[in-house]
VMD Tcl script that draws the C-alpha trace (Angstrom):
set ca {
  {20.13 67.71 -37.44}
  {22.84 69.27 -39.54}
  {23.17 69.98 -43.25}
  {25.16 67.17 -44.78}
  {26.80 67.50 -48.20}
  {24.10 65.14 -49.52}
  {21.27 67.36 -48.25}
  {22.96 70.45 -49.67}
  {23.24 68.73 -53.07}
  {19.52 67.90 -52.95}
  {18.66 71.50 -52.04}
  {20.79 72.69 -54.96}
  {18.81 70.48 -57.35}
  {15.50 71.73 -55.93}
  {16.70 75.31 -56.36}
  {17.17 74.73 -60.11}
  {13.48 74.10 -60.81}
  {11.51 76.93 -62.41}
  {8.49 77.27 -60.13}
  {6.88 79.72 -62.54}
  {6.33 76.99 -65.15}
  {5.09 73.56 -64.07}
  {5.62 72.28 -67.64}
  {9.37 72.85 -67.36}
  {11.31 69.94 -65.94}
  {14.95 69.32 -65.23}
  {17.43 66.85 -66.70}
  {20.53 65.81 -64.78}
  {22.82 64.42 -67.48}
  {25.22 61.56 -66.90}
  {28.07 64.04 -67.46}
  {26.93 66.10 -64.44}
  {28.85 66.01 -61.18}
  {28.43 62.66 -59.43}
  {26.99 64.47 -56.40}
  {24.23 66.01 -58.58}
  {23.42 62.64 -60.18}
  {23.20 61.00 -56.76}
  {21.12 63.88 -55.38}
  {18.58 63.56 -58.20}
  {18.30 59.82 -57.53}
  {17.70 60.46 -53.82}
  {15.03 63.06 -54.63}
  {13.35 60.49 -56.88}
  {13.54 57.87 -54.11}
  {11.91 60.39 -51.74}
  {9.17 60.93 -54.37}
  {10.00 64.62 -54.84}
  {10.69 64.26 -58.57}
  {9.19 61.82 -61.06}
  {12.36 60.53 -62.75}
  {15.68 59.37 -61.28}
  {17.52 61.87 -63.51}
  {15.23 64.83 -62.88}
  {11.95 65.10 -64.71}
  {9.18 67.06 -63.07}
  {8.42 67.94 -59.48}
  {5.76 65.92 -57.72}
  {3.26 67.77 -55.55}
  {5.45 67.17 -52.50}
  {8.51 68.09 -54.54}
  {6.97 71.40 -55.52}
  {6.36 72.19 -51.85}
  {9.96 71.28 -51.05}
  {11.33 73.34 -53.96}
  {9.26 76.36 -52.89}
  {10.62 76.11 -49.36}
  {14.20 75.57 -50.55}
  {14.03 78.53 -52.93}
  {12.40 80.76 -50.32}
  {15.12 79.89 -47.80}
  {17.82 80.57 -50.38}
  {16.26 83.96 -51.17}
  {16.04 84.88 -47.47}
  {19.63 83.87 -46.75}
  {20.95 85.57 -49.88}
  {19.05 88.77 -49.12}
  {20.21 88.75 -45.52}
  {23.81 88.34 -46.70}
  {23.44 91.25 -49.13}
  {22.08 93.56 -46.40}
  {25.00 92.74 -44.09}
  {27.59 93.75 -46.66}
  {25.83 97.00 -47.58}
}
mol new
graphics top color blue
foreach p $ca { graphics top sphere $p radius 0.5 }
foreach p [lrange $ca 0 end-1] q [lrange $ca 1 end] { graphics top cylinder $p $q radius 0.2 }
display resetview
């Protein structure tokens, strides 16, 4: 399995959620990039968020966002160490 542009767009949306505050949702406006709008809709279809334009993370969505954000942190930190 490889990372498609669609999966990357979904990961980017998941990375935007504030995991420190479950009362804080996300709104993907109709003026956003078409790829972001489509990614939010796919995340809703996968039952990771509760609205097709963002909203709040579901329980499964929170797990996915935690994993996505952890992976992003690991890869970013690894990249920083290589350039030091």
